[in-house]
C-alpha positions as CSV (number, residue, x, y, z in Angstrom):
1,X,4.8,-2.0,26.7
2,X,3.5,-2.9,30.1
3,X,0.3,-0.9,29.8
4,X,-0.9,-3.5,27.2
5,X,-0.8,-6.4,29.6
6,X,-4.4,-6.0,30.9
7,X,-6.2,-6.3,27.5
8,X,-3.7,-9.0,26.4
9,X,-4.4,-11.1,29.5
10,X,-8.1,-10.6,29.1
11,X,-8.0,-12.2,25.6
12,X,-6.5,-15.4,26.9
13,X,-9.8,-16.6,28.3
14,X,-11.4,-16.3,24.8
15,X,-9.2,-18.8,23.1
16,X,-10.6,-19.6,19.7
17,X,-13.7,-17.4,20.3
18,X,-12.9,-14.9,17.6
19,X,-12.4,-17.3,14.7
20,X,-15.9,-17.2,13.4
21,X,-15.9,-13.4,13.8
22,X,-13.0,-13.2,11.3
23,X,-15.2,-14.4,8.4
24,X,-16.7,-11.8,6.1
25,X,-20.5,-11.2,6.3
26,X,-22.5,-9.6,3.5
27,X,-21.5,-6.4,1.8
28,X,-18.3,-7.9,0.5
29,X,-17.4,-9.5,-2.9
30,X,-18.6,-13.1,-3.1
31,X,-15.3,-14.2,-4.6
32,X,-12.3,-13.3,-2.5
33,X,-9.0,-12.9,-4.4
34,X,-6.7,-11.7,-1.7
35,X,-3.9,-10.6,-4.0
36,X,-2.8,-11.0,-7.6
37,X,-0.2,-13.4,-9.0
38,X,1.1,-12.2,-12.3
39,X,1.2,-14.4,-15.4
40,X,2.7,-11.8,-17.7
41,X,6.4,-10.9,-18.1
42,X,8.0,-7.9,-16.4
43,X,8.7,-4.8,-18.4
44,X,12.3,-3.7,-18.0
45,X,14.0,-0.6,-19.4
46,X,17.7,-1.3,-18.5
47,X,20.0,-4.2,-19.4
48,X,22.5,-5.8,-17.0
49,X,25.2,-3.2,-17.7
50,X,22.8,-0.3,-16.9
51,X,21.5,-1.9,-13.7
52,X,25.0,-2.7,-12.5
53,X,26.0,0.9,-13.1
54,X,23.1,2.1,-10.9
55,X,24.0,-0.3,-8.2
56,X,27.6,0.7,-8.3
57,X,26.6,4.4,-8.0
58,X,24.4,3.6,-5.0
59,X,27.4,2.0,-3.3
60,X,29.5,5.1,-4.0
61,X,26.8,7.3,-2.4
62,X,26.8,5.0,0.7
63,X,30.6,4.9,0.9
64,X,31.5,8.5,0.1
65,X,28.5,10.6,0.9
66,X,26.8,8.6,3.6
67,X,23.3,8.7,5.2
68,X,22.4,10.8,8.3
69,X,20.6,9.0,11.2
70,X,19.4,12.0,13.2
71,X,18.7,12.2,16.9
72,X,18.9,8.5,17.6
73,X,22.1,7.5,19.5
74,X,20.9,3.9,19.6
75,X,20.8,3.8,15.8
76,X,24.3,5.2,15.5
77,X,25.6,2.6,18.0
78,X,24.0,-0.1,16.0
79,X,25.9,1.0,12.9
80,X,29.2,1.4,14.9
81,X,28.8,-2.2,16.1
82,X,28.1,-3.4,12.6
83,X,31.4,-1.8,11.3
84,X,30.2,1.3,9.6
85,X,32.0,4.7,10.0
86,X,30.0,7.1,12.2
87,X,30.9,10.8,12.0
88,X,28.5,12.7,14.3
89,X,25.1,11.7,12.8
90,X,26.6,10.8,9.4
91,X,27.0,7.1,8.7
92,X,29.3,5.9,5.9
93,X,29.3,2.3,4.8
94,X,31.9,0.0,3.3
95,X,31.0,-1.0,-0.3
96,X,28.6,-3.9,-0.3
97,X,27.9,-3.7,3.4
98,X,24.2,-2.8,3.3
99,X,23.5,-5.2,0.4
100,X,25.1,-8.1,2.3
101,X,23.2,-7.4,5.5
102,X,19.9,-7.3,3.6
103,X,20.6,-10.5,1.6
104,X,21.7,-12.4,4.6
105,X,18.4,-12.2,6.5
106,X,15.6,-10.1,4.8
107,X,12.8,-12.4,3.5
108,X,12.1,-12.3,-0.3
109,X,8.4,-12.5,0.6
110,X,6.2,-12.7,3.6
111,X,2.5,-13.3,4.6
112,X,0.7,-10.2,5.8
113,X,-2.1,-11.8,7.9
114,X,-5.7,-10.5,8.0
115,X,-8.3,-11.2,10.6
116,X,-10.1,-13.1,7.9
117,X,-7.4,-15.7,6.8
118,X,-9.0,-15.9,3.4
119,X,-7.7,-12.4,2.8
120,X,-4.1,-13.0,3.8
121,X,-1.7,-11.3,1.4
122,X,1.6,-12.7,0.3
123,X,3.9,-9.7,-0.3
124,X,6.7,-10.3,-2.7
125,X,7.6,-12.7,-5.5
126,X,5.2,-12.4,-8.5
127,X,2.4,-11.1,-6.4
128,X,0.8,-7.6,-6.4
129,X,-1.5,-6.1,-3.8
130,X,-3.3,-2.8,-4.5
131,X,-3.6,-0.5,-1.5
132,X,-5.6,2.8,-1.1
133,X,-3.9,6.2,-1.0
134,X,-2.4,7.5,2.2
135,X,-2.0,10.6,4.3
136,X,-4.3,13.3,2.8
137,X,-5.5,16.0,5.2
138,X,-8.4,16.9,2.8
139,X,-11.2,15.0,1.2
140,X,-13.2,15.9,-1.9
141,X,-16.5,14.9,-3.4
142,X,-18.6,16.6,-6.0
143,X,-21.4,17.4,-3.5
144,X,-19.4,19.2,-0.8
145,X,-16.2,20.0,-2.6
146,X,-12.8,20.1,-0.8
147,X,-12.8,20.1,3.0
148,X,-10.8,18.8,5.9
149,X,-11.2,15.1,6.5
150,X,-13.0,13.7,9.6
151,X,-13.1,10.3,11.2
152,X,-16.4,9.7,9.4
153,X,-14.6,10.2,6.1
154,X,-11.9,7.8,7.2
155,X,-14.5,5.1,8.1
156,X,-16.2,5.6,4.8
157,X,-13.0,5.0,2.9
158,X,-12.3,1.9,4.9
159,X,-15.7,0.6,4.0
160,X,-15.3,1.4,0.3
161,X,-11.9,-0.4,0.3
162,X,-13.4,-3.4,2.0
163,X,-16.1,-3.6,-0.7
164,X,-13.7,-3.2,-3.6
165,X,-12.5,-6.6,-4.9
166,X,-9.5,-5.0,-6.6
167,X,-8.1,-3.5,-3.4
168,X,-6.4,-6.0,-1.2
169,X,-5.7,-4.0,1.9
170,X,-7.9,-1.5,3.7
171,X,-4.9,0.8,3.8
172,X,-3.3,2.9,6.5
173,X,-3.8,6.6,7.1
174,X,-6.3,6.8,4.2
175,X,-7.0,10.4,5.2
176,X,-6.1,12.5,8.3
177,X,-9.2,12.8,10.6
178,X,-8.4,16.4,11.7
179,X,-11.5,16.4,14.0
180,X,-9.4,14.2,16.4
181,X,-6.3,15.2,18.4
182,X,-3.1,14.5,16.5
183,X,-1.6,12.4,19.3
184,X,-4.7,10.2,19.7
185,X,-6.2,9.8,16.3
186,X,-4.1,6.7,15.6
187,X,-6.3,4.8,18.0
188,X,-9.5,5.6,16.0
189,X,-7.9,5.1,12.7
190,X,-6.5,1.6,13.6
191,X,-9.8,0.6,15.2
192,X,-11.7,1.6,12.1
193,X,-9.5,-0.8,10.0
194,X,-10.1,-3.5,12.6
195,X,-13.8,-2.9,12.9
196,X,-15.1,-2.1,9.4
197,X,-12.9,-4.4,7.3
198,X,-11.3,-7.8,7.6
199,X,-8.6,-7.1,5.0
200,X,-5.0,-6.5,6.1
201,X,-4.1,-3.0,7.2
202,X,-1.1,-0.7,8.0
203,X,0.1,0.6,11.3
204,X,0.8,4.1,12.7
205,X,4.4,5.5,12.3
206,X,4.1,9.1,13.5
207,X,5.7,8.3,16.8
208,X,7.3,5.1,18.3
209,X,4.7,4.9,21.0
210,X,2.0,5.0,18.4
211,X,3.7,2.1,16.6
212,X,3.7,0.3,19.9
213,X,-0.1,1.0,20.3
214,X,-0.6,-0.5,16.9
215,X,1.2,-3.7,17.9
216,X,-0.7,-3.9,21.2
217,X,-4.0,-3.5,19.5
218,X,-3.1,-6.3,17.1
219,X,-2.3,-8.5,20.0
220,X,-5.9,-7.9,21.2
221,X,-7.5,-8.4,17.8
222,X,-5.6,-11.6,16.9
223,X,-5.5,-13.1,20.4
224,X,-3.6,-16.4,20.6
225,X,-3.1,-16.2,16.8
226,X,-0.7,-13.3,17.2
227,X,2.2,-15.7,17.7
228,X,3.2,-18.7,15.5
229,X,4.0,-22.1,16.8
230,X,7.5,-21.0,17.6
231,X,6.4,-18.1,19.7
232,X,7.4,-15.5,17.0
233,X,4.9,-12.8,16.1
234,X,3.2,-13.2,12.8
235,X,3.1,-10.2,10.5
236,X,-0.2,-8.3,10.8
237,X,1.0,-4.8,9.6
238,X,3.0,-3.4,6.8
239,X,3.9,0.1,7.7
240,X,5.5,3.1,5.9
241,X,8.9,4.2,7.0
242,X,9.9,7.2,4.9
243,X,13.4,8.4,4.4
244,X,13.7,12.2,4.8
245,X,15.4,12.6,1.5
246,X,18.0,13.5,0.6
247,X,20.0,10.9,2.5
248,X,18.5,11.3,5.9
249,X,16.4,9.3,8.4
250,X,14.9,11.1,11.4
251,X,14.3,9.8,14.9
252,X,10.5,9.5,14.4
253,X,10.8,7.1,11.5
254,X,13.8,5.2,13.1
255,X,11.8,4.8,16.3
256,X,8.8,3.4,14.6
257,X,11.0,1.1,12.5
258,X,12.6,-0.3,15.6
259,X,9.2,-1.0,17.3
260,X,7.9,-2.8,14.2
261,X,11.1,-4.7,13.5
262,X,11.3,-6.0,17.0
263,X,7.8,-7.3,16.7
264,X,8.3,-8.8,13.3
265,X,6.0,-6.3,11.6
266,X,6.9,-5.3,8.0
267,X,8.6,-2.0,7.2
268,X,8.2,-0.3,3.8
269,X,11.4,1.7,3.6
270,X,10.7,4.5,1.1
271,X,12.8,7.5,0.0
272,X,10.3,10.3,-0.6
273,X,11.7,12.1,-3.6
274,X,10.6,15.0,-5.8
275,X,13.3,14.9,-8.4
276,X,15.0,18.2,-8.9
277,X,14.4,19.1,-5.2
278,X,15.3,16.0,-3.2
279,X,17.3,14.2,-5.8
280,X,19.1,15.1,-9.1
281,X,16.9,15.9,-12.1
282,X,18.0,12.7,-14.0
283,X,16.4,9.2,-13.9
284,X,19.8,7.5,-13.3
285,X,20.8,9.9,-10.5
286,X,17.4,9.6,-8.8
287,X,17.5,5.8,-9.0
288,X,20.9,5.5,-7.5
289,X,20.1,7.8,-4.6
290,X,16.8,6.0,-4.0
291,X,18.6,2.6,-3.9
292,X,21.2,3.9,-1.5
293,X,18.7,5.4,0.9
294,X,16.4,2.4,0.8
295,X,19.3,-0.1,1.3
296,X,20.5,1.9,4.3
297,X,17.1,1.8,5.9
298,X,16.4,-1.9,5.2
299,X,19.9,-2.9,6.4
300,X,19.2,-1.0,9.6
301,X,16.0,-2.9,10.1
302,X,17.9,-6.2,9.6
303,X,20.5,-5.2,12.2
304,X,17.7,-4.4,14.7
305,X,15.9,-7.7,14.1
306,X,17.4,-10.1,11.5
307,X,14.6,-11.6,9.4
308,X,12.0,-8.9,10.0
309,X,10.1,-8.3,6.8
310,X,11.2,-5.3,4.8
311,X,9.9,-3.8,1.5
312,X,12.0,-1.6,-0.7
313,X,10.0,1.5,-1.5
314,X,10.4,4.1,-4.2
315,X,8.3,7.3,-4.3
316,X,9.8,9.4,-7.1
317,X,7.9,12.3,-8.7
318,X,9.2,15.1,-10.8
319,X,8.7,18.9,-10.3
320,X,7.8,21.7,-12.6
321,X,11.1,23.6,-13.2
322,X,9.0,26.7,-13.7
323,X,7.0,26.7,-10.4
324,X,8.6,24.0,-8.3
325,X,5.2,22.2,-7.9
326,X,5.2,18.4,-8.0
327,X,4.0,16.8,-11.3
328,X,2.6,13.4,-11.8
329,X,2.0,11.0,-14.6
330,X,5.1,12.1,-16.5
331,X,7.5,9.7,-18.2
332,X,10.5,10.2,-16.0
333,X,9.0,8.9,-12.8
334,X,7.7,5.9,-14.8
335,X,11.3,5.2,-15.9
336,X,12.5,5.4,-12.3
337,X,9.7,3.0,-11.3
338,X,10.7,0.4,-13.9
339,X,14.4,0.7,-12.9
340,X,13.7,0.4,-9.1
341,X,11.4,-2.6,-9.6
342,X,14.2,-4.4,-11.4
343,X,16.7,-3.4,-8.7
344,X,14.5,-4.8,-6.0
345,X,14.2,-8.1,-7.7
346,X,18.0,-8.2,-8.0
347,X,18.3,-7.4,-4.3
348,X,15.8,-10.1,-3.4
349,X,13.2,-8.1,-1.5
350,X,9.6,-7.1,-2.2
351,X,9.0,-3.7,-3.9
352,X,6.6,-0.9,-3.2
353,X,5.9,2.0,-5.6
354,X,3.3,3.4,-8.0
355,X,-0.4,3.9,-7.6
356,X,-2.8,6.3,-9.1
357,X,-1.0,9.7,-8.8
358,X,-2.3,12.9,-10.2
359,X,-1.9,16.6,-9.6
360,X,-5.5,17.4,-10.6
361,X,-7.8,18.9,-8.0
362,X,-10.9,17.1,-9.2
363,X,-11.5,13.7,-10.9
364,X,-11.3,15.1,-14.5
365,X,-9.4,14.1,-17.6
366,X,-6.1,15.2,-16.2
367,X,-6.7,13.1,-13.1
368,X,-7.6,10.0,-15.2
369,X,-4.7,10.4,-17.6
370,X,-2.1,11.0,-15.0
371,X,-3.3,8.2,-12.8
372,X,-3.3,5.8,-15.7
373,X,0.2,6.8,-16.6
374,X,1.3,5.7,-13.2
375,X,-0.9,2.7,-12.7
376,X,0.1,1.0,-15.9
377,X,3.8,1.2,-15.1
378,X,3.0,0.0,-11.6
379,X,1.4,-3.1,-13.1
380,X,4.0,-3.8,-15.8
381,X,7.0,-3.2,-13.7
382,X,6.1,-5.8,-11.0
383,X,5.2,-3.7,-8.0
384,X,4.4,-6.0,-5.1
385,X,2.8,-3.4,-2.7
386,X,1.1,-0.7,-4.7
387,X,0.3,2.0,-2.1
388,X,-1.7,5.1,-3.3
389,X,-3.7,3.0,-5.8
390,X,-7.1,4.6,-5.2
391,X,-8.3,8.1,-4.2
392,X,-5.2,10.3,-4.8
393,X,-6.0,13.9,-5.8
394,X,-4.1,17.2,-5.7
395,X,-0.7,15.7,-5.4
396,X,-1.8,13.7,-2.3
397,X,-3.3,16.6,-0.4
398,X,-6.9,15.3,-1.0
399,X,-8.6,11.9,-0.9
400,X,-11.4,11.9,-3.5
401,X,-14.6,9.8,-3.1
402,X,-15.3,9.7,-6.9
403,X,-11.6,9.3,-7.7
404,X,-11.4,6.4,-5.2
405,X,-14.0,4.3,-7.0
406,X,-12.7,5.3,-10.4
407,X,-9.2,4.2,-9.4
408,X,-10.5,0.9,-7.9
409,X,-12.2,0.2,-11.3
410,X,-8.9,0.8,-13.1
411,X,-7.2,-1.5,-10.6
412,X,-9.7,-4.2,-11.4
413,X,-8.7,-3.9,-15.1
414,X,-5.0,-4.3,-14.0
415,X,-6.0,-7.4,-12.1
416,X,-7.3,-8.9,-15.3
417,X,-4.3,-7.8,-17.3
418,X,-1.9,-9.5,-14.8
419,X,-3.8,-12.8,-15.2
420,X,-2.4,-13.0,-18.7
421,X,-3.7,-15.2,-21.6
422,X,-5.9,-18.2,-20.8
423,X,-4.4,-21.1,-22.8
424,X,-6.7,-23.8,-21.4
425,X,-9.0,-25.7,-23.7
426,X,-11.8,-23.3,-22.9
427,X,-9.4,-20.4,-23.5
428,X,-8.4,-21.7,-26.9
429,X,-12.1,-21.9,-27.9
430,X,-11.7,-24.2,-30.8
431,X,-15.0,-25.8,-30.2
432,X,-16.7,-22.4,-30.6
433,X,-14.9,-21.8,-33.8
434,X,-15.9,-25.2,-35.2
435,X,-19.5,-24.7,-34.1
436,X,-19.9,-21.2,-35.6
437,X,-17.9,-21.6,-38.8
438,X,-17.5,-19.0,-41.6
439,X,-19.9,-16.2,-42.0
440,X,-21.9,-16.6,-38.8
441,X,-21.6,-14.9,-35.3
442,X,-20.6,-16.2,-31.9
443,X,-23.3,-14.5,-29.8
444,X,-25.5,-17.5,-29.5
445,X,-23.0,-20.4,-29.6
446,X,-22.7,-22.6,-26.5
447,X,-19.2,-21.4,-25.6
448,X,-20.3,-17.8,-25.5
449,X,-23.4,-18.8,-23.4
450,X,-21.1,-20.7,-21.0
451,X,-18.6,-17.8,-20.6
452,X,-20.5,-14.6,-21.1
453,X,-20.7,-13.6,-17.4
454,X,-16.9,-13.8,-16.9
455,X,-15.6,-13.3,-20.5
456,X,-14.6,-9.6,-20.2
457,X,-13.9,-7.2,-17.5
458,X,-17.2,-5.3,-16.7
459,X,-16.7,-1.8,-15.4
460,X,-19.4,-0.6,-12.9
461,X,-18.8,3.0,-14.0
462,X,-18.1,3.4,-17.7
463,X,-20.9,4.1,-20.2
464,X,-20.8,2.3,-23.5
465,X,-24.3,2.8,-24.6
466,X,-25.4,4.8,-27.6
467,X,-25.4,8.6,-27.5
468,X,-29.2,8.6,-27.6
469,X,-29.5,6.3,-24.6
470,X,-26.8,8.2,-22.6
471,X,-28.6,11.4,-23.3
472,X,-32.0,10.0,-22.3
473,X,-30.5,8.9,-19.0
474,X,-29.3,12.4,-18.1
475,X,-26.1,12.8,-20.0
476,X,-24.1,11.8,-16.9
477,X,-20.4,12.3,-16.7
478,X,-18.0,9.8,-15.3
479,X,-17.7,11.9,-12.1
480,X,-21.5,11.9,-11.7
481,X,-21.7,8.1,-12.2
482,X,-18.9,7.6,-9.7
483,X,-20.7,9.9,-7.2
484,X,-23.8,7.7,-7.4
485,X,-21.7,4.5,-7.2
486,X,-19.8,5.3,-4.0
487,X,-23.0,6.4,-2.3
488,X,-24.6,3.1,-3.4
489,X,-21.7,1.1,-2.0
490,X,-21.9,2.8,1.4
491,X,-25.7,2.3,1.5
492,X,-25.2,-1.4,0.9
493,X,-22.2,-1.9,3.2
494,X,-22.4,-4.6,5.9
495,X,-19.6,-4.9,8.4
496,X,-17.7,-8.1,8.7
497,X,-18.4,-9.8,12.0
498,X,-16.1,-9.1,14.9
499,X,-16.2,-11.1,18.2
500,X,-18.0,-8.8,20.7
501,X,-15.5,-9.7,23.4
502,X,-12.6,-8.7,21.2
503,X,-14.4,-5.5,20.2
504,X,-14.9,-4.6,23.8
505,X,-11.3,-5.3,24.7
506,X,-10.2,-3.0,21.9
507,X,-12.5,-0.2,23.1
508,X,-11.3,-0.6,26.7
509,X,-7.7,-0.4,25.6
510,X,-8.3,2.7,23.6
511,X,-10.2,4.4,26.4
512,X,-7.5,3.6,28.9
513,X,-4.6,4.7,26.8
514,X,-6.4,8.0,25.8
515,X,-6.9,8.8,29.4
516,X,-3.2,8.4,30.2
517,X,-2.1,11.6,28.5
518,X,-3.7,15.0,27.5
519,X,-4.8,15.9,24.0
520,X,-2.2,17.5,21.7
521,X,-2.1,18.7,18.1
522,X,1.6,17.6,17.7
């Protein structure tokens, strides 16, 4: 967009000036582990015959049923030119067409750059990145209860994500700041990610022009580093492009996808499915439909910009057949997740799914059980981009402060699980066994003394003391401990440094763009 040229030109005179500002200051974990590389096998629930059947059924859906691309004539023309059959807004695809387009140019992994290069995330392969929850209009904490989210809440969650070693991105629309106009709040949300964290982040997708604003703000933030040595944009955003299931993409999502693809920013193409309402009630039917929708979206991105990063997404929950309400943490969505992760590996693209889902309204036993029943399959299946890892309450309607730090703690445990078994000399610990011998204990031996600080995952929240000590300290519940912990984290937060000239250029861009059109709540 031409209206971005002023701030972009201004940054040229600051070549290299922002590099020091991209390093984390205090208030962040001392050890930066930007993403996880798994050292344990994948858990798979279908054999070759079962997976091939799902793939064949997805091809049948694409060929016989088709996918609607609504209100976007350019998208329809792109498909005509590629050889698909276009009937009004319905597109039907020859068998194998979408798969061949994806496999011809979509990268199997890509680098999602952060303003602190030490926090760059490699998305795909054997890597996993945990990402906060996304899109809630409400927030919850045990002091104030459930309420509409504000920009202050949004900033708080960015800060908490920045301080959580187990969360690898600061997220996207962590919550909706409803105290800001709908058509302008994307500026403040994106600026919060850029200002209060130096981890990677997601871009706006609620309108094509908001996606373009996201790209233009990244050009200011990253300056000359925005382009690689060949003049191609690096990838600084991984953004969520939802299918309007069943079997539909709307013009909003298509418009945002085109903007991001043409600027080499990653698109997570995700069918949003509540099985029984937006897909069949069966695991196999839901998986086939999900694959068909996702392949159509990813192939479209590749036709727009061959080689642009894409992630195959799967969001599949079930519903109560009595009330119609979405349900979470149940076995059927876990089976869909396992199947879709395997299908993504066979297709050769990164995979997004899972998180810490629950239907509970507060961070209680239901929330913990349902979240764990999603997070464990997320980990075992091999999800690369685990959106909704932390904070999800009430079926996604609320972002919980206590739930956020509880989920981040669980994600930390999954990080340790994915490391697998240490088979080094230290890990085998034969020297310790020789030193201690039969009938003695290991507490004082040299191996234990050398390893005790890092031997086991240490939760900042759980209480493992005696009943008497727990009682003497106030008989605090997990929710109460989590409440104190997130407050402590925010009180100790220190922002990562940001070059003042870059900060000022971002503010000037936002002020100018906001002044160009009136406030609106659509």
